[in-house]
C-alpha positions in Angstrom: -15.0 -30.5 -11.0 -11.2 -30.9 -11.3 -9.1 -31.9 -8.3 -5.6 -30.7 -7.9 -2.7 -32.9 -7.0 -3.1 -31.7 -3.4 -6.7 -33.0 -3.5 -8.1 -29.5 -3.5 -11.2 -28.7 -5.4 -11.7 -24.9 -6.1 -15.0 -24.8 -4.3 -13.6 -26.6 -1.3 -10.6 -24.3 -1.1 -12.8 -21.2 -1.3 -15.0 -22.6 1.5 -11.9 -23.4 3.5 -10.8 -19.7 3.3 -14.3 -18.4 3.9 -14.7 -20.5 7.0 -11.3 -19.5 8.4 -12.5 -15.8 8.5 -15.2 -16.1 11.2 -13.0 -18.7 13.0 -10.6 -15.8 13.6 -12.9 -12.8 14.0 -15.1 -14.4 16.6 -12.2 -14.0 19.0 -12.5 -10.2 18.6 -15.9 -10.2 20.2 -15.9 -8.2 23.5 -12.9 -6.1 22.6 -13.6 -2.4 22.9 -12.9 0.0 20.0 -9.9 1.3 21.9 -8.4 -2.2 22.4 -7.2 -2.8 18.8 -3.5 -2.4 19.9 -3.9 -4.0 23.3 -0.8 -6.2 24.2 -0.1 -8.6 27.0 3.2 -9.7 28.4 4.8 -12.6 26.6 2.3 -12.5 23.7 3.4 -11.5 20.3 0.7 -9.7 18.4 -2.2 -7.3 19.1 -5.6 -7.7 17.4 -5.3 -5.0 14.7 -1.8 -6.3 13.7 -3.3 -9.8 13.4 -6.1 -8.7 11.2 -3.7 -6.8 8.9 -1.1 -9.6 8.9 -3.7 -12.3 8.0 -5.3 -10.0 5.4 -2.0 -9.2 3.8 -1.1 -12.9 3.6 -4.4 -13.7 1.9 -3.9 -10.8 -0.5 -0.4 -12.0 -1.2 -1.7 -15.5 -2.3 -4.5 -13.9 -4.3 -2.1 -11.6 -6.0 0.2 -14.5 -6.9 -2.8 -16.3 -8.4 -4.6 -13.5 -10.2 -1.8 -11.0 -10.9 -3.5 -8.1 -9.2 -1.8 -6.1 -6.4 -3.2 -5.4 -3.0 -6.1 -2.9 -3.0 -4.8 0.6 -2.5 -7.8 1.5 -0.3 -6.6 -1.1 2.3 -2.8 -1.3 1.9 0.2 0.8 1.0 3.6 -0.4 0.2 5.7 1.6 2.6 8.6 1.4 5.0 6.7 0.0 8.0 5.9 3.4 9.4 3.4 4.6 6.9 0.2 2.9 8.0 -2.8 5.1 9.1 -6.3 4.8 10.3 -7.6 3.6 6.9 -4.8 1.5 5.5 -2.1 -0.9 6.6 1.5 -0.5 5.6 2.5 -3.9 4.3 5.9 -3.7 6.0 4.2 -3.0 9.4 2.2 -6.3 9.3 4.6 -8.6 7.4 6.4 -11.6 8.8 9.0 -10.5 11.3 7.4 -7.1 11.9 7.0 -6.0 15.5 3.5 -4.7 16.3 3.5 -1.0 17.3 1.3 0.1 20.2 0.6 3.5 18.4 -3.0 3.1 17.2 -2.6 5.9 14.6 -0.3 3.6 12.6 -3.1 1.1 12.0 -6.8 1.1 11.0 -9.1 0.8 14.1 -10.6 -2.5 15.0 -13.7 -2.1 13.0 -11.8 -0.9 9.9 -9.3 -3.7 10.3 -12.1 -6.2 10.4 -13.5 -4.8 7.1 -10.1 -5.1 5.5 -9.7 -8.7 6.8 -13.2 -9.7 5.5 -12.5 -8.2 2.1 -9.2 -10.2 1.9 -11.1 -13.4 2.8 -13.6 -12.8 0.0 -10.9 -11.8 -2.5 -8.9 -14.9 -1.9 -12.0 -17.2 -1.9 -13.2 -15.6 -5.2 -9.7 -16.0 -6.7 -9.6 -19.7 -5.7 -13.1 -20.3 -7.2 -11.9 -18.7 -10.5 -8.6 -20.5 -10.6 -8.1 -22.8 -13.6 -5.3 -24.7 -11.9 -4.7 -25.2 -8.2 -1.6 -27.3 -9.2 0.1 -24.2 -10.6 3.2 -23.4 -8.6 3.2 -20.2 -6.7 6.4 -18.6 -5.5 6.1 -18.4 -1.7 9.2 -16.9 -0.2 11.4 -18.3 -2.9 9.9 -21.8 -2.9 7.4 -22.9 -5.6 4.4 -24.5 -3.9 1.2 -25.6 -5.6 -1.6 -23.1 -5.2 -3.9 -25.7 -3.6 -1.3 -26.5 -1.0 -1.0 -22.8 -0.2 -4.7 -22.4 0.2 -4.6 -25.0 3.0 -1.5 -23.3 4.5 -3.1 -19.9 4.5 -6.3 -21.2 6.2 -4.1 -22.9 8.8 -2.2 -19.6 9.2 -5.5 -17.8 10.0 -6.2 -20.5 12.6 -2.8 -20.1 14.2 -3.4 -16.4 14.6 -6.9 -17.2 16.0 -5.1 -19.1 18.7 -3.0 -16.1 19.5 -6.2 -14.0 19.9 -7.5 -16.7 22.3 -4.4 -16.3 24.5 -4.7 -12.6 24.4 -8.3 -12.7 25.5 -7.3 -14.8 28.5 -4.4 -12.5 29.4 -6.6 -9.4 29.4 -9.4 -11.0 31.3 -12.1 -11.4 28.5 -14.4 -14.3 28.8 -13.7 -17.4 26.7 -15.4 -17.8 23.3 -15.2 -21.6 23.3 -16.5 -23.5 26.3 
């Protein structure tokens, strides 16, 4: 099996992404179906925004690698106000967007989780099928080897898992770890 200049094997990269999924979603356990847009003072993101944001990021990398757009059943390319209970508006969950409290602008928690899980699988499958993890991918105007971005996106999911940990604490849910 070929190794990229980043040291990334396709199978390892796919497993890295697949393992980052449950790392994040386990912090959703205990949230009620009406808590998808729950916010806490001084914390940046609510759970449904987090699921959509991380899913969008994974689809963005997959799209850059496989040339296919985001799935229409899960995302629409709108103005940030067009999300609904079935699909995310990419502008409403992109970097720099501000999570809205209105739950009608997002899929519910269960649907958000399905969209997130599908993004995990799409990216992992794309990585497994990649012929070249050294190939540069344009990431916000900077060419970065695909293998390096795989690691970065897995780390990104982990960072947002940490935000969910803080949110759990702030709203009085029991810890998942420890």
